[in-house]
KOLKEMAR-56833 format. One line per 3 residues: their letters; for each residue x, y, z of N, C-alpha, C. Coordinates in Angstrom, 3 decimals. Example, Ala and Ser with C-alpha at 12.3 -4.5 7.8 and 13.67 -1.06 7.14 Angstrom:
as) 13.190:-5.690:7.800:12.300:-4.500:7.800:13.200:-3.300:7.800  12.850:-2.250:7.080:13.670:-1.060:7.140:12.900:0.030:7.870
***
This chain:
mlk) 0.843:-1.188:0.000:0.000:0.000:0.000:0.882:1.242:0.000  0.465:2.211:-0.771:1.200:3.464:-0.874:0.415:4.560:-0.168  1.045:5.222:0.795:0.376:6.309:1.517:0.775:7.635:0.875
vll) -0.228:8.434:0.505:0.029:9.748:-0.086:-0.833:10.801:0.601  -0.431:12.029:0.451:-1.196:13.168:0.945:-2.104:13.644:-0.180  -3.402:13.711:0.085:-4.375:14.187:-0.888:-4.574:15.682:-0.679
vlh) -4.407:16.459:-1.751:-4.505:17.916:-1.677:-5.563:18.394:-2.658  -6.496:19.200:-2.182:-7.570:19.747:-3.003:-7.123:21.063:-3.618  -7.291:21.200:-4.934:-7.029:22.459:-5.629:-8.390:23.031:-5.995
dgk) -8.766:24.103:-5.322:-10.108:24.661:-5.543:-10.115:25.808:-6.539  -9.080:25.940:-7.329:-9.019:26.995:-8.333:-8.028:28.083:-7.993  -7.910:28.394:-6.711:-6.947:29.419:-6.307:-6.021:28.941:-5.199
dyi) -6.506:28.079:-4.329:-5.717:27.602:-3.202:-5.557:26.088:-3.252  -4.544:25.625:-2.533:-4.322:24.196:-2.346:-4.606:23.892:-0.876  -5.500:22.939:-0.624:-5.953:22.642:0.732:-5.669:21.178:1.039
rmn) -4.963:20.937:2.145:-4.663:19.562:2.560:-5.962:18.883:2.952  -6.236:17.727:2.370:-7.455:16.994:2.706:-7.154:15.908:3.729  -6.452:14.865:3.326:-6.145:13.775:4.242:-5.075:12.879:3.630
kvf) -4.621:11.928:4.430:-3.692:10.927:3.915:-4.512:9.725:3.504  -4.181:9.179:2.345:-4.922:8.041:1.811:-3.945:6.970:1.342  -4.464:5.762:1.178:-3.665:4.640:0.696:-4.156:4.214:-0.678
fee) -3.223:3.871:-1.545:-3.537:3.335:-2.863:-2.747:2.056:-3.083  -3.343:1.116:-3.791:-2.600:-0.056:-4.245:-1.625:0.376:-5.343  -2.109:1.221:-6.260:-1.307:1.810:-7.323:-1.600:3.296:-7.330
lpi) -0.591:4.105:-7.590:-0.829:5.542:-7.649:-1.752:5.865:-8.812  -2.705:6.780:-8.611:-3.551:7.188:-9.725:-2.727:7.982:-10.736  -3.300:8.209:-11.892:-2.620:8.992:-12.923:-3.427:10.248:-13.209
kgq) -2.778:11.230:-13.778:-3.434:12.487:-14.128:-4.604:12.190:-15.060  -5.757:12.793:-14.768:-6.946:12.600:-15.575:-7.861:11.500:-15.085  -7.422:10.732:-14.089:-8.228:9.648:-13.538:-9.155:10.194:-12.461
yiv) -10.347:9.617:-12.353:-11.264:9.968:-11.273:-11.016:9.048:-10.094  -11.097:9.608:-8.893:-11.047:8.816:-7.673:-12.244:9.224:-6.818  -12.669:8.336:-5.950:-13.740:8.651:-5.004:-13.127:8.631:-3.618
nsd) -13.229:9.736:-2.900:-12.659:9.853:-1.559:-13.642:9.291:-0.541  -13.194:9.166:0.689:-14.049:8.630:1.746:-15.243:9.534:2.053  -15.238:10.768:1.539:-16.398:11.638:1.708:-17.501:11.307:0.701
gla) -17.243:10.337:-0.194:-18.236:9.913:-1.166:-18.279:10.765:-2.416  -17.393:11.755:-2.539:-17.381:12.642:-3.698:-16.320:12.199:-4.703  -16.597:12.460:-5.977:-15.646:12.134:-7.038:-14.691:13.310:-7.250
ylv) -13.422:12.973:-7.443:-12.393:13.978:-7.686:-11.601:13.599:-8.923  -11.179:14.602:-9.681:-10.335:14.402:-10.847:-8.895:14.669:-10.448  -8.004:13.752:-10.765:-6.592:13.892:-10.412:-5.935:14.880:-11.361
eev) -5.342:15.937:-10.799:-4.630:16.948:-11.591:-3.154:16.607:-11.745  -2.522:16.264:-10.641:-1.082:15.989:-10.635:-0.774:14.920:-9.603  0.290:14.183:-9.851:0.788:13.192:-8.906:2.288:13.403:-8.770
ttf) 2.749:13.552:-7.540:4.181:13.675:-7.303:4.616:12.535:-6.391  5.851:12.136:-6.524:6.424:11.175:-5.589:7.749:11.733:-5.119  8.118:11.379:-3.908:9.356:11.879:-3.318:10.484:10.898:-3.596
any) 11.580:11.399:-4.119:12.742:10.555:-4.377:13.651:10.555:-3.161  14.017:9.367:-2.709:14.985:9.214:-1.623:14.578:9.990:-0.373  13.285:9.942:-0.038:12.777:10.679:1.113:12.229:9.686:2.125
vts) 12.642:9.808:3.360:12.174:8.920:4.415:11.492:9.765:5.483  10.295:9.356:5.898:9.566:10.089:6.920:8.915:9.110:7.882  8.800:9.508:9.116:8.140:8.643:10.099:6.635:8.570:9.831
kga) 6.089:9.539:9.115:4.665:9.551:8.796:4.346:8.637:7.623  5.332:8.265:6.832:5.153:7.253:5.810:4.635:7.694:4.457  4.322:8.964:4.241:3.800:9.389:2.944:4.907:9.375:1.899
igi) 4.559:8.946:0.683:5.556:8.864:-0.380:5.271:9.835:-1.521  4.210:10.625:-1.419:3.910:11.552:-2.494:2.705:12.414:-2.187  2.341:13.215:-3.190:1.192:14.109:-3.100:0.331:13.898:-4.336
vvv) -0.977:13.777:-4.139:-1.931:13.702:-5.240:-2.801:14.957:-5.163  -2.743:15.795:-6.209:-3.523:17.027:-6.262:-4.792:16.747:-7.061  -5.946:17.082:-6.484:-7.241:16.793:-7.108:-8.125:18.033:-7.098
hqa) -9.143:18.020:-7.940:-10.235:18.984:-7.797:-11.548:18.228:-7.928  -12.578:18.752:-7.284:-13.855:18.055:-7.251:-14.471:18.035:-8.636  -14.984:16.882:-9.022:-15.681:16.759:-10.300:-16.999:17.520:-10.203
prd) -17.387:18.216:-11.281:-18.671:18.918:-11.247:-19.815:17.954:-10.929  -20.747:18.416:-10.132:-21.836:17.544:-9.666:-22.759:17.089:-10.800  -22.767:17.818:-11.924:-23.640:17.423:-13.027:-22.956:16.451:-13.996
epv) -21.690:16.112:-13.766:-21.026:15.122:-14.602:-21.457:13.717:-14.183  -21.520:12.807:-15.141:-21.966:11.438:-14.820:-21.154:10.768:-13.721  -19.848:11.024:-13.650:-19.041:10.363:-12.626:-19.486:10.762:-11.216
sql) -20.000:11.960:-11.057:-20.466:12.400:-9.740:-21.776:11.727:-9.352  -22.559:11.329:-10.337:-23.838:10.694:-10.063:-23.718:9.171:-10.055  -22.703:8.656:-10.720:-22.509:7.210:-10.843:-22.200:6.561:-9.506
ygl) -21.490:7.275:-8.651:-20.991:6.686:-7.420:-21.823:7.059:-6.211  -23.123:7.044:-6.284:-23.954:7.415:-5.150:-23.837:6.399:-4.037  -22.636:6.221:-3.516:-22.368:5.192:-2.525:-22.390:5.760:-1.116
nie) -22.863:4.963:-0.212:-22.700:5.241:1.201:-21.582:4.296:1.642  -20.413:4.856:1.933:-19.219:4.046:2.192:-19.476:3.008:3.277  -20.098:3.412:4.381:-20.314:2.493:5.495:-21.249:1.348:5.105
edl) -22.270:1.620:4.304:-23.245:0.584:3.948:-22.818:-0.257:2.759  -22.216:0.361:1.751:-21.964:-0.323:0.490:-20.595:-0.998:0.399  -19.578:-0.461:1.057:-18.243:-0.991:0.856:-17.676:-1.729:2.060
dd) -18.070:-1.346:3.258:-17.527:-2.010:4.441:-18.207:-3.355:4.669  -17.445:-4.313:5.150:-17.985:-5.630:5.494:-18.486:-5.653:6.911
***
């Protein structure tokens, strides 16, 4: 598992969201769904070269929220606790 810092780009500012785990790093242009149930479009992915931290993060994924009227925002009407957790 790869731990990265998820950062929201809201058009003018960059806002730290949370640390997340991925099996594989997403790529620019890919949609991801965060634990808040919202779809985000990946803008940039960075990884740290030769960097060791006690917090374990290996990179930064910059995202912006997908518009609510796009199909990807409506496709994932999931309740994380009910639909994905065992």
